[in-house]
N, C-alpha and C positions, 0 to 999 in steps of 0.2 A: 799813133795820136796819144793815147794813155801810156803805151808803153814808153814813147820817147820822153814824154813829161815825167814819169814816175817808174824808173827803169826796174826797180825791185817788184812791182806790180807785172810788169810785162815778163819778167823773168819767170815770176810764179806761175802765171798763166799761160806761158810759153806762146805770148803773141810774137809773131813772126817766126816761130821755128817751124822747121820742116816736118817734124813728128812731136807727137806729145808724150810724156813720160806719164806713167800710171796715175801718179800723185797729182800731176797737172790736170788730167781729165776729171779726177775726182773733186779737186778744189774748183775746176770750172762749171761741174757738175752743181756743185753746192751753191755756188754763187748764181747760177742759173735758177735753182730752186728757189732762193731768196727772192729773185727778181720777179719768178712766176707767181709767188705769193704776192707780191705788191700790186703786179699787174690784175692778178684775180680780183684784189680788194678793189683797185680802181674801177675794173669792169663789173663790180656788183655781183659777181658770182653768178650772173645769169647764164653763161655759156655752160655752166656746170650742169644747169637742168636741163630737161626735154622740152624747150619751147619752140624751136623752130630750127630749120635748116641753116639758118644765117649763124645761129648759135654754135652750132656743131662744127661750121667752117672756121668760125674763130678758133674753136679748140685745137682743130687739127692743123691750122695754118701757125698757131702759136707754138704747137708741140714741134713742128718742123722747123720753125725759126730756131727755138730754143736747142734743138738736137744739132742744128748745123753750128751754132756757137758753140756747144760743148765739143763736138768732135774735131772742131778746127776748119770746117767747110765754109764759113764765113769769117769775116771780122767780127772778133767777139763783142766788143763794147757797141760799135754800130749796129750789131743785129739784135743785141738785147734792148738798147735804148732807143734805137732808130726803127727797126723792122717791128719789133713785138708791140713797143710802146705804141707805134702808129696803128696796128692792128687794133688793138685794145680801145684806142681814142675813137677810131672809127666805128667800130661796133657799138660803142657807148653814144656816138652822133646819130647812127640809125636806129637806135632803141629811142632816143629823145625824139627824132623826127616821126617814128611810128606811133609813139605815143599820142603826139599831137596831130597826127594825120592818118585816118584809116586808108587812104589812097596809098600813101607811103607804106605803111605798114602792109598791106596787101601786095604790093609790088616787092618788098625786102623779104616778107615771111611768108607770102601766100595767102590764100583764103581758103575757109572751110568749104566742103563740099556735100551736099545733101545726097546720101546712099541709099537711103529708105524712107519712104513717106507713107504714113499709115499702112505698114505691112507690105508695100510694093517697092520693089528695088528699082531704083533710078539707074537704068541700063548704060544711059550716056555718061553719067557721072563715073559709074563704076568702069567702064571702058577708059575714060581720060585718066583715072587714077591707078589702074592697073590693077584692081582689087578684083580677085576671083569670089564667084558665090560661095565657093568653099570656105574661103578665108574669112569673109563676111559671115557667115553662119557660124563659125567658129568662134568670133569675136563675140557676136550675140550670146551663144551659149556661155561662153567663159566669163565674160565682163558683166553682163546683165542677168545672167542666170536664167534664160528665156529660151525655151525649147523649139520656138517657130516663130519666123519672120511676122507673122500676123499679129503678134503681141508687141510688135514694136511700133511706136508712134512716129519716131524719127530715129535715123543714125546718120551721123556727120563724121566725116574725115576732117579732124580739127587741125589748125596750122602745126601743131606739134607732132603730127603723123598719127597719132594716137585716134581711135575710133569711140567715138561717146555714142551711147544709147538711150534713148528716153523710151520708157515703157508706155504704152497704151493702157488707159484706164480699162479697168475690166469691170463689165456688170457683172454683179452678184448673181449667181443661179438662186432661184427660189424653190423650195420644195415644200408643197402643203401636204400634211399627213392629216386624214379626217378620222377622227375615231368614232366608231359606231354609238349608236343608243345615246344621241344628244350631247355627247361630250364635246368639248371645245376643240377647234382646229388649231394645230401647232403649225407653225411657219418656220422654216429655216432659211436663212441667206447664207450661202456659201460663197466665198471668193477664192 
C-alpha cells in the first residue's frame, strides 16, 4: 500500500522484503518508537500506571503489535496505524465508559475485595483472590507498619492489585501515678 505509492519509503523500511537489513530494522524501530509516543499521548499515559489489568493488557498488546511491525512479522503501516491505534482507542473508550458507569468499570477493571474487617480475616475473599495469610500479614507489616491484624480496621484488595490497609483507631492507655502525702495525681495518656 504505502510501498507502492511511495517506493522510496517502501525500500527504506524493507516493505515486502524477505529479510530486513540491520539499518532497516533500526529505521522501523525509530518509526515505531515515534508512533508509540503518539499513541501513549493519545491514551493519556493511563496504561503506564498501575491502575488495572486492562491497562497492563494494553501495554502488552501494544508492545506485541509494535514488535511485530518492527521485525517484519506483520505488515508495517497496517500494524502501526490499524492494530496499535485501534487498541489505544478501545482502551480510551473503556476508560470513558468506566468513568461514567461503575458497573462497566467493575466489568472491565474488576472490583475491590474486603480482606480484613475489624482485625478479622475474611476467608472467602482471601480464597477467591488467592492471597495467603502470610502474604496479607507481610503487606500489613510493610505497607501499614502494623505488627498485628488486630490493629487493622479494613484491608482491601484494590482494582490495581495493591492491598490498602486502614488502621483501627487505638484507645490511649492511661496510667495514673499517685504521689504520697497529698501531692497531686499525674495522669499519662500513651498511644
